[in-house]
Structures are given as C-alpha cells and as structure tokens.
C-alpha positions as CSV (number, residue, x, y, z in Angstrom):
1,X,143.8,73.5,3.6
2,X,141.3,72.1,5.9
3,X,142.1,73.1,9.5
4,X,140.5,70.7,12.0
5,X,139.2,71.9,15.3
6,X,142.0,70.3,17.1
7,X,144.9,72.1,14.9
8,X,145.3,74.8,17.6
9,X,145.5,72.4,20.5
10,X,148.1,70.3,18.5
11,X,150.2,73.5,17.8
12,X,150.3,74.5,21.4
13,X,151.4,71.2,22.6
14,X,155.2,70.6,22.5
15,X,156.4,67.7,20.3
16,X,156.8,64.6,22.4
17,X,160.2,63.1,22.7
18,X,160.6,59.5,21.3
19,X,162.1,58.4,24.7
20,X,158.8,59.5,26.4
21,X,156.9,57.4,24.0
22,X,159.1,54.6,24.5
23,X,158.6,55.1,28.3
24,X,154.9,55.1,27.9
25,X,155.0,51.9,25.7
26,X,157.3,50.2,28.3
27,X,154.9,51.4,31.2
28,X,152.0,49.8,29.2
29,X,153.6,46.4,28.5
30,X,155.4,45.8,31.8
31,X,154.0,48.5,34.1
32,X,151.8,46.1,36.2
33,X,154.5,43.4,36.4
34,X,157.1,46.1,37.7
35,X,154.6,47.3,40.2
36,X,153.8,43.8,41.6
37,X,157.5,43.0,41.7
38,X,158.2,46.1,43.6
39,X,155.4,45.2,46.1
40,X,157.0,41.8,46.5
41,X,160.3,43.1,47.1
42,X,159.0,45.6,49.7
43,X,157.1,42.7,51.6
44,X,160.3,40.6,51.4
45,X,162.4,43.3,52.8
46,X,160.0,43.9,55.5
47,X,159.9,40.3,56.4
48,X,163.7,40.2,56.4
49,X,163.8,43.2,58.7
50,X,161.4,41.5,61.0
51,X,163.4,38.2,61.1
52,X,166.5,40.1,61.8
53,X,165.0,41.9,64.6
54,X,163.7,38.6,65.9
55,X,167.0,36.9,65.6
56,X,168.7,39.6,67.5
57,X,166.3,39.4,70.3
58,X,166.8,35.6,70.5
59,X,170.6,36.0,70.3
60,X,170.5,38.6,73.1
61,X,168.3,36.2,75.1
62,X,170.9,33.3,74.5
63,X,173.7,35.7,75.5
64,X,172.0,36.6,78.7
65,X,171.4,33.1,79.5
66,X,175.0,32.0,78.8
67,X,176.2,34.9,81.0
68,X,174.0,33.7,83.9
69,X,175.2,30.1,83.2
70,X,178.7,31.1,83.2
71,X,178.3,33.1,86.4
72,X,176.6,30.0,88.0
73,X,179.4,27.6,87.0
74,X,182.2,29.9,88.1
75,X,180.4,30.1,91.5
76,X,180.1,26.3,91.5
77,X,183.8,25.9,90.5
78,X,185.0,28.1,93.1
79,X,183.0,26.4,95.8
80,X,184.4,22.9,94.5
81,X,187.9,24.2,94.6
82,X,187.3,25.6,98.1
83,X,186.0,22.1,99.3
84,X,188.9,20.5,97.5
85,X,191.5,22.8,99.1
86,X,190.0,22.2,102.5
87,X,190.1,18.4,102.0
88,X,193.8,18.6,100.9
89,X,194.5,20.7,104.0
90,X,192.8,18.0,106.2
91,X,194.6,15.3,104.4
92,X,197.9,17.0,104.8
93,X,197.3,17.3,108.6
94,X,196.4,13.8,109.0
95,X,199.7,12.7,107.0
96,X,201.7,14.9,109.3
97,X,200.0,13.6,112.4
98,X,200.6,9.9,111.1
99,X,204.2,10.9,110.1
100,X,204.8,12.3,113.6
101,X,203.3,9.2,115.4
102,X,205.7,7.0,113.4
103,X,208.7,9.1,113.8
104,X,211.5,7.3,116.1
C-alpha cells in the first residue's frame, strides 16, 4: 500500500469522539451568536446591579427623610398638644372663676 507522509501523524492522534465533532460544528454555527448573547446578558446583569444599588441608595435617602419628617411632626404635635393643654387649663380656671362669681 501507499503510505502517505501524514499516516504516522494520523496513527498517533486518538480518534475523535462524534460528540466532540458535533460540539465543533455547533461552535462554528452558533458560537458567535452565543458569545454575543453572553456579552449582552453580562451587560444586562451589570446594569441591573447598578440599578439595584441606585434604588437602594434612593430608598435609604427617602427613609432617612421620612424619619426626620416624622421626628419634626412628633415635636410639632407635642408642642401643639402642650399649647392645647395650657389653653384648656386656662379655660377651666376662667370657668371656675365665673362659676364662683355666680354662686349664691
């Protein structure tokens, strides 16, 4: 038989598995699309992470602002109730004074 110059090389290489060949064909057919899709997914995941961090910062700022507003409102409410209480005491005193003045 005629032995070609590459026969020793072919003999030294292990036979390829059909699954490996299928993977190679698949890589040739859709490899670029898969790579682009992976890049797009990675970019979207990064953007989602950025948005999550931004949203967390904004919600923290809103929470801090609400806490400050609540504290201010509590203070104002206490002050208003104090004034109302004082006004009721003064009114009660006037009513007693008037009632004593009208007593027989």
